[in-house]
N, CA, C and O atoms as CSV, one atom per row, in Angstrom:
chain,resi,resn,atom,element,x,y,z
A,1,MET,N,N,-102.356,51.140,99.369
A,1,MET,CA,C,-101.763,49.700,98.765
A,1,MET,C,C,-102.705,48.689,99.419
A,1,MET,O,O,-102.992,48.753,100.614
A,2,THR,N,N,-103.296,47.513,98.375
A,2,THR,CA,C,-104.260,46.659,98.584
A,2,THR,C,C,-103.459,45.747,99.519
A,2,THR,O,O,-102.321,46.109,99.818
A,3,ARG,N,N,-103.879,44.749,99.946
A,3,ARG,CA,C,-103.791,43.444,100.657
A,3,ARG,C,C,-103.002,42.905,99.590
A,3,ARG,O,O,-101.813,42.740,99.864
A,4,GLU,N,N,-103.389,42.584,98.415
A,4,GLU,CA,C,-102.771,41.769,97.600
A,4,GLU,C,C,-101.267,42.226,97.202
A,4,GLU,O,O,-100.288,41.481,97.154
A,5,GLU,N,N,-101.298,43.553,96.938
A,5,GLU,CA,C,-100.152,43.919,96.699
A,5,GLU,C,C,-99.084,44.010,97.229
A,5,GLU,O,O,-97.966,43.916,96.722
A,6,PHE,N,N,-99.598,44.338,99.047
A,6,PHE,CA,C,-98.836,44.157,100.172
A,6,PHE,C,C,-98.053,42.471,100.108
A,6,PHE,O,O,-96.889,42.081,100.203
A,7,LEU,N,N,-99.178,41.897,99.931
A,7,LEU,CA,C,-98.490,40.075,99.993
A,7,LEU,C,C,-97.458,39.810,99.064
A,7,LEU,O,O,-96.430,39.211,99.381
A,8,LEU,N,N,-97.764,40.357,97.600
A,8,LEU,CA,C,-96.849,40.267,96.663
A,8,LEU,C,C,-95.378,41.209,96.906
A,8,LEU,O,O,-94.337,40.839,96.364
A,9,GLU,N,N,-95.418,42.315,97.679
A,9,GLU,CA,C,-93.980,43.048,97.709
A,9,GLU,C,C,-93.335,42.152,98.987
A,9,GLU,O,O,-92.115,42.047,99.120
A,10,MET,N,N,-94.310,41.506,99.928
A,10,MET,CA,C,-93.606,40.772,100.897
A,10,MET,C,C,-92.915,39.395,100.370
A,10,MET,O,O,-91.876,38.988,100.889
A,11,ASP,N,N,-93.551,38.713,99.316
A,11,ASP,CA,C,-93.240,37.769,98.582
A,11,ASP,C,C,-91.985,38.063,98.321
A,11,ASP,O,O,-91.102,37.400,98.864
A,12,GLY,N,N,-91.647,39.171,97.392
A,12,GLY,CA,C,-90.540,39.594,96.985
A,12,GLY,C,C,-89.516,40.010,97.922
A,12,GLY,O,O,-88.422,39.722,97.436
A,13,MET,N,N,-89.396,40.564,99.055
A,13,MET,CA,C,-88.873,40.579,100.007
A,13,MET,C,C,-88.150,39.695,100.603
A,13,MET,O,O,-86.966,39.758,100.932
A,14,LEU,N,N,-89.050,38.707,100.755
A,14,LEU,CA,C,-88.659,37.323,101.518
A,14,LEU,C,C,-88.005,36.376,100.145
A,14,LEU,O,O,-87.434,35.325,100.435
A,15,GLY,N,N,-88.084,36.678,99.040
A,15,GLY,CA,C,-87.219,35.635,97.940
A,15,GLY,C,C,-88.527,34.595,97.746
A,15,GLY,O,O,-88.317,33.391,97.591
A,16,LEU,N,N,-89.589,35.021,97.761
A,16,LEU,CA,C,-90.714,33.845,97.554
A,16,LEU,C,C,-91.257,33.957,95.877
A,16,LEU,O,O,-91.077,34.893,95.097
A,17,ARG,N,N,-91.817,32.945,95.696
A,17,ARG,CA,C,-92.786,33.159,94.486
A,17,ARG,C,C,-93.816,33.882,94.439
A,17,ARG,O,O,-94.697,33.651,95.267
A,18,PRO,N,N,-93.987,34.862,93.552
A,18,PRO,CA,C,-95.274,35.809,93.514
A,18,PRO,C,C,-96.543,34.747,93.735
A,18,PRO,O,O,-96.942,33.823,93.026
A,19,GLY,N,N,-96.900,35.145,94.721
A,19,GLY,CA,C,-98.639,34.631,94.965
A,19,GLY,C,C,-98.585,33.388,96.158
A,19,GLY,O,O,-99.488,32.652,96.556
A,20,THR,N,N,-97.278,33.464,96.515
A,20,THR,CA,C,-97.095,32.070,97.755
A,20,THR,C,C,-97.912,32.538,99.103
A,20,THR,O,O,-98.899,31.946,99.540
A,21,LEU,N,N,-97.374,33.598,99.622
A,21,LEU,CA,C,-98.047,34.307,100.548
A,21,LEU,C,C,-99.561,34.702,101.098
A,21,LEU,O,O,-99.840,35.840,100.721
A,22,ARG,N,N,-100.572,34.121,101.847
A,22,ARG,CA,C,-101.606,34.359,101.622
A,22,ARG,C,C,-102.335,34.914,103.301
A,22,ARG,O,O,-103.437,35.340,103.647
A,23,GLY,N,N,-101.264,34.672,103.881
A,23,GLY,CA,C,-101.742,35.678,105.212
A,23,GLY,C,C,-101.863,35.122,106.580
A,23,GLY,O,O,-101.744,35.809,107.594
A,24,THR,N,N,-102.113,33.802,106.569
A,24,THR,CA,C,-102.199,32.880,107.589
A,24,THR,C,C,-100.839,32.230,108.067
A,24,THR,O,O,-100.750,31.764,109.203
A,25,GLU,N,N,-99.959,32.211,107.327
A,25,GLU,CA,C,-98.422,31.860,107.340
A,25,GLU,C,C,-97.898,32.495,108.747
A,25,GLU,O,O,-98.056,33.632,109.191
A,26,LYS,N,N,-97.178,31.302,109.328
A,26,LYS,CA,C,-96.436,31.648,110.671
A,26,LYS,C,C,-95.099,32.545,110.601
A,26,LYS,O,O,-94.221,31.856,110.083
A,27,LEU,N,N,-94.724,33.548,110.860
A,27,LEU,CA,C,-93.509,33.960,110.492
A,27,LEU,C,C,-92.420,33.451,110.873
A,27,LEU,O,O,-91.370,33.725,110.291
A,28,GLU,N,N,-92.483,32.364,112.234
A,28,GLU,CA,C,-91.444,31.632,112.237
A,28,GLU,C,C,-91.125,30.565,111.452
A,28,GLU,O,O,-90.105,29.886,111.573
A,29,GLU,N,N,-92.157,30.382,110.495
A,29,GLU,CA,C,-92.007,29.286,109.726
A,29,GLU,C,C,-91.510,29.780,108.323
A,29,GLU,O,O,-91.156,28.917,107.520
A,30,LEU,N,N,-91.475,30.632,108.093
A,30,LEU,CA,C,-90.730,31.441,106.745
A,30,LEU,C,C,-89.086,31.320,107.132
A,30,LEU,O,O,-88.396,31.837,108.010
A,31,GLU,N,N,-88.851,30.508,106.186
A,31,GLU,CA,C,-87.353,30.479,106.355
A,31,GLU,C,C,-86.622,31.900,106.238
A,31,GLU,O,O,-85.710,32.203,107.007
A,32,SER,N,N,-87.069,32.730,105.253
A,32,SER,CA,C,-86.276,33.863,105.216
A,32,SER,C,C,-86.500,34.929,106.158
A,32,SER,O,O,-85.832,35.947,105.975
A,33,TRP,N,N,-87.369,34.906,107.209
A,33,TRP,CA,C,-87.919,35.607,107.889
A,33,TRP,C,C,-86.780,35.862,109.268
A,33,TRP,O,O,-86.652,35.099,110.226
A,34,ASP,N,N,-86.080,37.077,109.044
A,34,ASP,CA,C,-84.926,37.576,109.677
A,34,ASP,C,C,-85.166,38.918,109.728
A,34,ASP,O,O,-86.117,39.575,109.304
A,35,SER,N,N,-83.727,39.373,110.565
A,35,SER,CA,C,-83.786,40.592,111.109
A,35,SER,C,C,-83.976,41.753,109.752
A,35,SER,O,O,-84.592,42.805,109.923
A,36,THR,N,N,-83.513,41.476,108.758
A,36,THR,CA,C,-83.317,41.977,107.548
A,36,THR,C,C,-84.696,42.003,106.973
A,36,THR,O,O,-85.122,43.123,106.690
A,37,ALA,N,N,-85.409,41.058,106.764
A,37,ALA,CA,C,-86.844,41.051,106.328
A,37,ALA,C,C,-87.746,41.905,107.366
A,37,ALA,O,O,-88.703,42.560,106.954
A,38,LEU,N,N,-87.380,41.861,108.764
A,38,LEU,CA,C,-88.240,42.355,109.674
A,38,LEU,C,C,-88.103,44.194,109.431
A,38,LEU,O,O,-89.065,44.957,109.348
A,39,VAL,N,N,-86.742,44.554,109.359
A,39,VAL,CA,C,-86.484,46.090,108.808
A,39,VAL,C,C,-87.531,46.409,107.765
A,39,VAL,O,O,-88.436,47.242,107.808
A,40,GLY,N,N,-87.187,45.527,106.792
A,40,GLY,CA,C,-87.999,45.469,105.353
A,40,GLY,C,C,-89.526,45.989,105.503
A,40,GLY,O,O,-90.098,46.979,105.047
A,41,MET,N,N,-89.964,44.892,106.349
A,41,MET,CA,C,-91.367,45.001,106.547
A,41,MET,C,C,-91.721,46.397,107.541
A,41,MET,O,O,-92.829,46.929,107.593
A,42,ILE,N,N,-90.879,46.701,108.069
A,42,ILE,CA,C,-91.129,47.883,108.734
A,42,ILE,C,C,-91.329,49.015,107.848
A,42,ILE,O,O,-92.279,49.778,108.019
A,43,VAL,N,N,-90.499,49.167,106.923
A,43,VAL,CA,C,-90.507,50.262,105.483
A,43,VAL,C,C,-91.934,50.055,104.761
A,43,VAL,O,O,-92.710,50.952,104.432
A,44,LEU,N,N,-92.138,48.356,104.553
A,44,LEU,CA,C,-93.176,48.429,103.739
A,44,LEU,C,C,-94.304,48.658,104.246
A,44,LEU,O,O,-95.187,49.102,103.512
A,45,ALA,N,N,-94.609,48.371,105.869
A,45,ALA,CA,C,-96.005,48.623,106.185
A,45,ALA,C,C,-96.188,50.018,106.525
A,45,ALA,O,O,-97.342,50.400,106.723
A,46,GLU,N,N,-95.091,50.956,106.637
A,46,GLU,CA,C,-95.050,52.341,106.592
A,46,GLU,C,C,-95.511,53.479,105.327
A,46,GLU,O,O,-96.030,54.595,105.299
A,47,SER,N,N,-94.967,52.436,104.275
A,47,SER,CA,C,-95.246,53.187,103.158
A,47,SER,C,C,-96.765,52.654,102.787
A,47,SER,O,O,-97.510,53.366,102.112
A,48,ALA,N,N,-97.100,51.600,103.178
A,48,ALA,CA,C,-98.513,51.069,102.623
A,48,ALA,C,C,-99.735,51.882,103.136
A,48,ALA,O,O,-100.835,51.806,102.588
A,49,ASN,N,N,-99.474,52.685,104.247
A,49,ASN,CA,C,-100.322,53.574,104.801
A,49,ASN,C,C,-100.012,54.971,105.455
A,49,ASN,O,O,-100.711,55.588,106.258
A,50,ASP,N,N,-98.828,55.311,104.933
A,50,ASP,CA,C,-98.041,56.575,105.513
A,50,ASP,C,C,-98.321,56.798,106.886
A,50,ASP,O,O,-98.870,57.833,107.265
A,51,THR,N,N,-98.036,56.046,107.519
A,51,THR,CA,C,-97.795,56.122,109.256
A,51,THR,C,C,-96.804,55.419,109.595
A,51,THR,O,O,-96.182,54.699,108.814
A,52,GLU,N,N,-96.507,55.587,111.047
A,52,GLU,CA,C,-95.054,55.083,111.714
A,52,GLU,C,C,-95.372,53.798,111.971
A,52,GLU,O,O,-96.513,53.530,112.348
A,53,ILE,N,N,-94.447,52.845,111.813
A,53,ILE,CA,C,-94.971,51.788,112.401
A,53,ILE,C,C,-93.673,51.441,113.486
A,53,ILE,O,O,-92.574,51.758,113.032
A,54,SER,N,N,-93.668,50.894,114.719
A,54,SER,CA,C,-92.587,50.851,115.374
A,54,SER,C,C,-92.149,49.386,115.851
A,54,SER,O,O,-92.935,48.526,116.250
A,55,LEU,N,N,-91.076,49.281,115.766
A,55,LEU,CA,C,-89.916,47.859,115.731
A,55,LEU,C,C,-90.928,46.863,116.993
A,55,LEU,O,O,-91.111,45.659,116.813
A,56,ASP,N,N,-91.347,47.407,117.894
A,56,ASP,CA,C,-92.138,46.595,118.579
A,56,ASP,C,C,-93.755,46.100,118.411
A,56,ASP,O,O,-94.482,45.353,119.067
A,57,GLU,N,N,-93.915,46.855,117.271
A,57,GLU,CA,C,-95.237,46.288,116.728
A,57,GLU,C,C,-94.930,45.344,115.660
A,57,GLU,O,O,-95.728,44.423,115.489
A,58,VAL,N,N,-93.862,45.429,114.888
A,58,VAL,CA,C,-93.234,44.222,113.724
A,58,VAL,C,C,-92.721,43.013,114.874
A,58,VAL,O,O,-92.736,41.822,114.562
A,59,VAL,N,N,-92.348,43.403,115.997
A,59,VAL,CA,C,-91.652,41.906,116.457
A,59,VAL,C,C,-92.851,41.379,117.550
A,59,VAL,O,O,-92.601,40.409,118.265
A,60,GLY,N,N,-93.865,41.914,117.617
A,60,GLY,CA,C,-95.191,41.476,118.683
A,60,GLY,C,C,-96.042,40.840,117.389
A,60,GLY,O,O,-97.258,40.799,117.578
A,61,CYS,N,N,-95.569,40.342,116.111
A,61,CYS,CA,C,-96.587,39.802,114.997
A,61,CYS,C,C,-95.771,38.501,115.003
A,61,CYS,O,O,-94.553,38.342,114.933
A,62,SER,N,N,-96.959,37.449,115.123
A,62,SER,CA,C,-96.614,36.184,114.878
A,62,SER,C,C,-97.097,35.389,113.562
A,62,SER,O,O,-96.755,34.224,113.364
A,63,THR,N,N,-97.892,36.089,112.710
A,63,THR,CA,C,-98.302,35.857,111.230
A,63,THR,C,C,-98.300,36.707,110.288
A,63,THR,O,O,-98.300,37.889,110.632
A,64,VAL,N,N,-98.299,36.437,109.054
A,64,VAL,CA,C,-98.375,37.362,108.171
A,64,VAL,C,C,-99.590,38.350,108.141
A,64,VAL,O,O,-99.527,39.524,107.777
A,65,GLY,N,N,-100.928,37.561,108.667
A,65,GLY,CA,C,-101.739,38.703,109.165
A,65,GLY,C,C,-101.797,39.432,109.741
A,65,GLY,O,O,-102.557,40.385,109.570
A,66,ASP,N,N,-100.664,39.233,111.087
A,66,ASP,CA,C,-100.529,40.317,111.840
A,66,ASP,C,C,-100.189,41.429,111.383
A,66,ASP,O,O,-100.728,42.474,111.750
A,67,LEU,N,N,-98.988,41.360,110.279
A,67,LEU,CA,C,-97.995,42.291,109.537
A,67,LEU,C,C,-99.053,43.231,108.667
A,67,LEU,O,O,-98.953,44.445,108.494
A,68,LEU,N,N,-100.181,42.275,108.123
A,68,LEU,CA,C,-101.034,43.004,107.283
A,68,LEU,C,C,-101.892,43.996,108.146
A,68,LEU,O,O,-101.897,45.149,107.715
A,69,ARG,N,N,-102.602,43.766,109.260
A,69,ARG,CA,C,-103.153,44.238,110.248
A,69,ARG,C,C,-102.823,45.674,110.809
A,69,ARG,O,O,-103.517,46.632,111.147
A,70,ILE,N,N,-101.338,45.393,110.760
A,70,ILE,CA,C,-100.447,46.574,111.565
A,70,ILE,C,C,-100.111,47.758,110.363
A,70,ILE,O,O,-99.856,48.942,110.584
A,71,ALA,N,N,-100.185,47.099,109.066
A,71,ALA,CA,C,-100.241,48.046,108.012
A,71,ALA,C,C,-101.354,48.137,107.309
A,71,ALA,O,O,-101.265,48.315,106.095
A,72,GLY,N,N,-102.337,48.057,107.797
A,72,GLY,CA,C,-103.639,48.530,107.719
A,72,GLY,C,C,-104.400,48.082,106.309
A,72,GLY,O,O,-105.322,48.686,105.760
A,73,VAL,N,N,-103.710,46.769,105.848
A,73,VAL,CA,C,-104.072,46.235,104.530
A,73,VAL,C,C,-104.637,45.028,104.712
A,73,VAL,O,O,-104.716,44.173,103.829
A,74,GLU,N,N,-105.067,44.905,105.906
A,74,GLU,CA,C,-105.882,43.361,106.152
A,74,GLU,C,C,-106.695,42.574,105.321
A,74,GLU,O,O,-106.710,41.368,105.072
A,75,GLY,N,N,-107.611,43.879,104.814
A,75,GLY,CA,C,-108.852,43.349,103.893
A,75,GLY,C,C,-109.216,41.988,104.178
A,75,GLY,O,O,-108.874,41.459,105.235
A,76,ASN,N,N,-109.746,41.516,103.490
A,76,ASN,CA,C,-110.408,39.931,103.535
A,76,ASN,C,C,-109.246,38.962,103.530
A,76,ASN,O,O,-108.288,38.867,102.763
A,77,CYS,N,N,-109.579,38.311,104.540
A,77,CYS,CA,C,-108.731,37.067,105.003
A,77,CYS,C,C,-108.942,35.818,103.946
A,77,CYS,O,O,-110.044,35.654,103.422
A,78,CYS,N,N,-108.085,35.145,103.725
A,78,CYS,CA,C,-107.911,34.130,102.592
A,78,CYS,C,C,-109.245,33.489,102.427
A,78,CYS,O,O,-109.410,32.617,101.574
């Protein structure tokens, strides 16, 4: 999964317009970032690179870019 595909999936998961997320956003500032989104992010991150992501890894993230990093799709930043 590419960085752009991952961001589009995150947009959908969070109920945002496609193309909204860029990677620099703080998770705490996203209105729809909650426990359901957190679990969905684990599933998305694991499917992005066929690896296991722990709850602690996601909880330790403070930005969308951090999520991109643990999912292995950070690529070029904005």
